N, C-alpha and C positions, 0 to 999 in steps of 0.2 A: 504494500500500500504506500502511495506517495503522500508525504506530509507536506502540504502546501504552506508556504511561509505567510506570515502576517507582515504587512508593510504599513508604515505610518507616514502620513503626509502632513506638513505644517499648513496652517491657513495661508491661502494664496499660492501655494506651491503648484506648479504645473505638473500634471501626472503624465500626459502625453499631448502631442500636437496633431492637428489634422494633417494628413498626408504621411505620417509616420507609418512604418510597417507595424502591423498589428500582431503582437506576439504574446500578450497577456490578457486574461480576463480577470476582472476584479469583482468581489462580493463585499459590499460595505457592511462592516460589523458595527461601526459607530461613526457618526459625523455626516456631513453634507458635501456632496460633490456637485460642481456646476459643469454643465456641458455647454461649450461655446461654438458658435458658427464660424465660418471663414473670416468674418469681419471682427471676431473677438467678442461678439455679443452673446450673453447668456440666454439660452433658449429653454433650458429646463434645469431644475435642481432635483437631485435624487439623494436618498438618505438610507438609513439603517435597513438592512434586509434586501436592498435592491442591488442589481448588478449593472456593470457597464464594461465596454470593451469587447463585446461579443464578436466583433469582426475578427478577433484573434483566431477563432476556430473555423473561419471560412477560408478555404484555400486561397492564398494570395491576398489575404485581407489587408486593407489599408484603412487607417483611421479616417472616418468621415467627419469627425468633429474633434475639438480639443477638450480636454478634461482638466479641471483644477480643483483643489480643495478649497471649499468655502470656510470650513472650520477645520480643526484637527480631525483627520480622517484615519481610521484603522480599517484596512481591507485584507481579505484573504486574496492572495495573488496566485493565479493559476497560469502556468506557462502552457501555451498551446501544444508544444511538442510532447511534454509530459502527459498532459491530459489525453491527447490523441493516442499515445502509446498505451496508457491505462485502459482506454475504451476499446482499442483494437485487441488487447490481450483478453479482455472479458468476452468480446464477440465482435467480429468485423462489422456486424449490423449496427452496432451502437454508434459508430462514427457518423454515418449519414443521418441517423435519427437525431443525434445531438446537434449536428449542424443545422438540421431543419428547425429544431426548437430555438436555436440561437438566432437563426434568420428571422423567425417569427418575433422574437424579443427585439431584434434590431428594428423591424418594421413598426412594432408597438412604440418604441422610443421615438422613432421618426415622426409618428403621428400625434405625439403628446402636444398638448396646447402650450404655446409659448408663455413665458412668465409675463404678467401684466406690469 
């Protein structure tokens, strides 16, 4: 079993930028993360129990938005290579199922209402 690390980001710290190669998925344990569009405008805030960076599991994934910590944020960080290895060892069927679920999450995030 892979033990995924917990990472902590300081308020205002950039987690990743739009256009970066997507290689990690994050699950927020505590804190608030802002997702920013290409102009650097916040379009959604996500918090405890939510995930971001799901493009990491889509082959050739590239970050479509930037992410930064609004508050101190503690996240479980999952490297795409480790997770795909774990999934394929369990059953090769799990990789496309997981990718489909993450694509659905990505679409859900894209449809969320902008912050007023």
